[in-house]
N, C-alpha and C positions, 0 to 999 in steps of 0.2 A: 504494500500500500504506500503510495507516494504522498508527499505533502499536499498535493492537489486534492486528495481524497478525504482529507480530514480538515476540521476547522482550525484556522490559525488566526490569532488576534491581529486585526489590522494595524495595531501599534507595532507589531513585529515586522510586518511586510510592507507597510506603506508610510507610516507616520513618524515613529520615534527614532531617535538617534541610536547608533550602535553603542555609544558610551553608556547611555541610560539603560539600554537592554542588557548590557553586560552586568551592570550593578544588580539587577534583579534576576539574573540567570540562576538556574539550578546549580551550576558549577560554582559560581562565585559564593552562593550561600553555603554550599557544602564545604567549600574550602574555609570559609569563615568559621563554621562550626569546628573544624579541626584546629584552626589557629586558636580558637577560644579554649579548646581542650588542652592545647599546649600551654597556653597562659595559665590555666588552672593548675595543671600539674607542676609547672615550673614555680609558680608562686607558693603552692603547698610545700614543695621541696624546700624553698627558701625559708619557709616558716617552721620547718622542723618536722613535717609529716613524713611518713615512710615512703617517699618517692625518690628514686635515684636519678642521677644525671643521665645514665644509660637509657633509662625509660623515657626521659624527656627527649633525648637525642633521637630515639627511635620514632617517637611521635612526630618530631620535626621532619624527619626524613620522608614521611609519607603524607604530608599535608596536601599535596597536589595530585598524587597518582591515585585517584578515587575510582574504585570499581563500582560504577553506578548500576550495572546489571546485578551484581551481588546485593547491593543495598536494596534494589527493587524486589529481589527475591525474598530477602529477609522481611521487608515491609509487607509483602503479601501474606506471609505467615503471621507476623506479629501485630499487624494493623497499627503500627506506631513508627512514624518516620524517624524520630530521633534514635530510638532503640535500634532500628535497622542500620543506621549509619554507625552507631557505636559498635555493633557486631562486625560490620564490614571493616571498620578501622582496626578492631581488635584482631581480626584475621591477619591483617598485614603487620601488626605490632604485637607479637605474642609475648614479648618481654614486658611491654607496657600495658597489656590488656587488663591486668587486675586493677590498675589505678585510673583508667580512662573514666572521666565523668565522676570522680570520687567526691561524694557529698552533694552533688548537684542534682537539680531537677531539669526537666526538658527545657524549661523557660530560660535556663542559664544560657544555652546556646541559641534558642529561638529568639528571645527578646533582645539579647545583647547583639546578635547578628543583625536584627532589625534596626537597632540603634546605629550600628556602623553603616549599614546600607543607607539609612535615611540621612545620616550626616553627610555622606558622600553625595547623595542625590540632591540634598539641599545646596551643597557647594556648586553642583553643576547647574541647578536652577538659578542660583545667584549669578553665576557667570553668564548665563543666557540673558537674564534681566539686564545686567550691566551692558552687554553687547547691544541689546535693543535700545537702551537709553543712549548709548554712544551714537548709534545710527540716527536716532531722532534728534539728538543734539545738533548734529551737522545740518539737518534739514531745517530745524527751527531757527538756527542762526542765519542760514542763507535767506530765509523768507521772513525774517523778523519784522521787516518794514513793508511787506507786500500787502496792500489792503485787499480784503476779501469781504464778501457779504456774510455777515453773521446771522444766525437764526435762533429764535426761541420758538418752541413748538413746531419746528421746521417751517416757520413762517419768517420772511425777511424781517430783520431787526436792524440795529445799528451795525455799522461795519466794525471789523476787527482786523487783525493781520493773520496771515497764514502761520507765521511763526508763533503767534500767541495761541492759536488753536492747537498747534503741536505741543505747546507748553502744558496744556491741560492733559494730554496723553502722558507726557513725561512726569507730571506731578503724581499721577497714579502709579507709574513705575517706581518713583522714588519711595512711595509708601510701601510698595511690595518689597523692594530691596531692604528697607529698614526692618521690616517684619521678618524677612528671611535671616538677616544678620542676628536679630534678637533670638530667633528660635535656635540657631546654631550656638549662640552664646550660652543659653540656659539649658541646653539639652543634657539630660542626666540619664545614663543607662540604668538598667536593673541591678547589675552587679551580681553578687552571690547571695541570694536571699532564702533559698530552700523552698520547701513545698508550700508553706503558707506564709512565707515572708518573715518567719521568726529566726532563721538561721540555725534551727535546732540541730540539723545534721552536722553543721560545721562546729557548733558548740560541742557536740559529742566527739568529733574528730580531735578537737583541741582540749579534750578532757575538762570541759567546763570553763575554759579561759575565754570569756566574752570579748576581751580586748583583742585577742588574736583573730577571732571571727570578724570583728569590725575591721581590723587592718587588712585582712584578706579581701574583704568586700571593696575597700577603697583602693587597694593595690591593683586589683584586676582592672578596675575602671581607669586608673591612671595609665596603665599599660595599653589600654584600648585607645588612648589619646584624648580622654575627657578630663575635665578639671574636678568633677564631683560626681558622686553616686546618688541615686535616689535614696533619700533618708529613710523612708518607710514605704513598704509595698505589701501587696498580697503575694501570691505566687508570681504574678506578672507585674510589670510597671503599669501604672494607671492608664487605662485606654483613653482617658481624656487627652493624653499627649497625642495620640493618633488623630483625635478629633481636631486638635489645634493645627496639626500639620496639614490635614486635608482641608481645613477651613482656610488656611493660608493659600494652599494651591487653588482653592475656589476663588480667592481674591485675585490671584493671577489671571484666572479665567475671566473675572469681571473686567479687569483692565484690558485684556486682549479683546474681549467681546465689544467693549465700548469703542475701541479703536477700529475694529473691523466693521462695526455698524456705521460709524461715522464715514469710513472710507467708501462703503457701499452707497451711502447717500450722496457723497461727493462724486462718485463715479456716475451715478444717475444724472447729476448736474453737469457732467463732463468737465469738472474743474480739476480734480486730482484722481489719479488712477494707480492701481497696483501694477507691478511689472507685467509685461505681456511679451512673450517670446515670438521670434519672427515666424516660426511655423506652428505656433500654438493655435488650436481650434477652439473657438468660443462656443459653437453650437453645432450639433450634427445636422441640424435642419436649416439653420440660418447662417450662411458663411460670413455675413457682415458683422456678426455679434462679437462683442468683446466683454464677456461676463467677468465679474470680479470673483473668480473661483477660489483664489487663495483666501480672500477675506471671508467668503462664504464658508470655507472649510474651517477657518478660525472660529467663526460663529458657532458652527456645529460642534466642534470639539470643546469649545469653551462652555457650552451648555452642559455637556457631559461632566466636565470638570466641576462646575458649580454645583450640580446635583449630587456629585459624589461625596461632597462634604457631609451630607446627612448620614452616610454609612458610618463614618467615624463617630459622629455624635450619638447615633442610636446604639452602636456597639458599646460605647462607654457607658451609656445609661443602662444597658441590659446586663452588665456584669453583676453577678450575685456574690456577695460576701467576699471571700478571699480569691475566688475565681470560678468561672465556668468556661466551657470549651466552645460556646456558641460564638465566640469572637473569631476563632481560627479561620474557618472557611471564608468568612466575609473579608477578613484582613488580607488573606492571600490575594484577593481580587482588588479590593479597594485601594490598598496602599501601592501595590505595584502599578496597577493601571492608572491610578491618580498621578503618580510621578511620570509615567510614560506619556500620559495625555498632556500634562503641563509641558513636558519636554517638546512634544510635537507642536503644541500651540506656540511656544516661544521660538521654535525653529522657523515656523511660518511667519511669525511676527517679525523676526529679524530679516527674513527674505524680503518681505513686503516693505518694511521701513527703510531698507537699504536701496530700494529701487523705485521709490515713488515718482510718478510722472506728473508734473504740474503744467496745466494749460492756462497760461497767464492771460491770453486774449479772451478766453471764455470767461474767466474770472472778471476781467475788466468789463466785458459786455453785460454780465449780470449786475455788476455794481452800477453801471450807467443806467440800466433799466429801472433800478429801484432808488437810486440816489435822489431823483427829484422829490420823492415823497419824504425821504429822510432829511433832506436839506431844508424843509419848510420851517422847522423850528428855528434854525439859525437865521434864515431869511426873515422870519417874523421879527426876531430881535433886532436885526439890522434895519428893517423898515421902521420900527418904532423909534430907533435912534435918529432916524432922518425925519421924524416928526409925525409919523403915522399913529393912528388910534389902535392900540393893541387889540381891543375887543372886536372892532369892526374888521380889522385885518385877519384876525383869527377866524372869524366867520367866513370871510371870503376864501381863505385857504381851505377851510373845511369843505365848502361847497364845491370848489374847483377840484379838490382831491377826490371827492366822491365821483364827480363826473369823469375825471381821468381814470379812475379805477374801472368804471363801467366801459370806457373805451378799450382798455386793455383786456378785460375779461369777456365782454359781450361782443366786441367788434374785432378783437385781435389787432388793434391799432396801437401805436405808441401813445403814451399817456398825454403828452403835450401840456402837462401841468404848468411847467415854468413859463412856457410861451403865453399861456392864458393869463398868468399872473402879471407878466411884463406888460401885457396889453391893457390891463385893468387901470383906468385913470386914477383910481384911489390907491394903487400900490406904487410906492415911491421908488422902485428899483427898476432900472432898465435891464434888457436881456444881457447886455454886456456885463453889467454889474452882477447880475445873477450868475452868469457863466464863470466869473472869476471865483466864485464861492463853491464851485462844483469839483474841486480837487478831492478825491476820495480820502487822501491822507489827512485832510482836515477833520475827518469824522471818526477816526480810529482811536481817539482818546489817548490813553497812556499805554496802548498795546505794545508798541515797540519798546518803550522803556521798561515795562513790566517783564517782557521776554528777556531782554538783555540782563536785567538784574537777577532774574530767576536763574538763567544759565550761568552767569558769572559767580553768583554767591551760593547757589544750591547744587546745581548739576556738576559744574566743573570740579569743585572740591571732592565730590564723591568719585567722579571718574578718575581723578588724579590718585586718590587713595587706592582705587582698584586697578590701576594701570598695569600692575604686574600679574594680574590674575589671568590664567590661561583659559581659553574658551572651553577646553575639555579638561576636567579635573580628574586626577588619578585617585583611585580609592585609597583609603587609609591603609598603610602598610603595618600589619601586626608583627 
């Protein structure tokens, strides 16, 4: 039976990067289990338990040469994945077999490997977020002064600049980066807590010495690369942590979806479009079409990412007392697919943000069509300064604006609003005077200054701090 005859996750075949797939692969997880068993044996030896250097060396020698077929055969008999891998490891390490997993429960390797994988996955997500921010930074700076029609309720409102609009996308990315960094900073693994979190088995191994049990717990976690261990747990670390991680990934989905939705609207307006390759096909039926397929895919995957957060929250809420096993099957799917989905979304995000196409003539056309309406407030104030009656002029503008709107909507004609005002004997401005006040840049407020200040004082310091970060982060080396 070939791969084509069985279901394969789209994240593996279409969407997610090789780096993220490797982090959640069966091989990587199994190797982490063995590295954790090495850490346990080595630390127990250092603390005086009957573990020899020869046993530790034997375990180290067989960390990567895993017999997955044998492990699968054992699991078919035992119905327990961790015990199956212990048996397969013991077959390769007869000298160390008696001390593999000494004092531990399955969650020692299960939860601690999850922590290691998540920390590396968070690092990779962080790198992706920074790369997208860097791409949008260049775009926002380039177009920081370009006036564009801004919308509220997707109805024309006051102008802004294209760079200012991009700063809104970047501001969301900044919050995601900060949250990612916070999660990595406060991440605490399970450590060695035993069956119900009391460390009773380790207390027995150390003949009642609670201090040694505590030191073992802390030493393992430091060797894993973390600063601190979970202070209290049941058999597992609190599943609220998974809820926090998946909720963060959902926030990444929110950021990406907002950007993708905005781009799809702008593509409809023919103002800004995603990259489109020379031989790309937009539609199987309509050769002329240029669909925003990348943005649409971002929207689709982001919805999945947002909804996936509920898995983590519900699983945490459903845990009984010191633990139940109804978390396991859900976590196998929700955590891996959550990270794979976020990775896919951010890869698309970077691709699109790095190749945005701006159609300045269309942007200018749309501004010119709407600017007569938007300029009326400024024209009203100028007319009053020249001696006009504010209330009478306001009424004239209101009446003329309604008529201009009907010409646009009902007749498909230009609004001719400003021409009508200039011809009104009670309106004290000529068409030339009105024309001089129709520069779109006069109506963008502080958009350029806000964008420059935001980039220079918020974005650039973060990018400088992250300048040495590689796009693909290597897993923690135990």
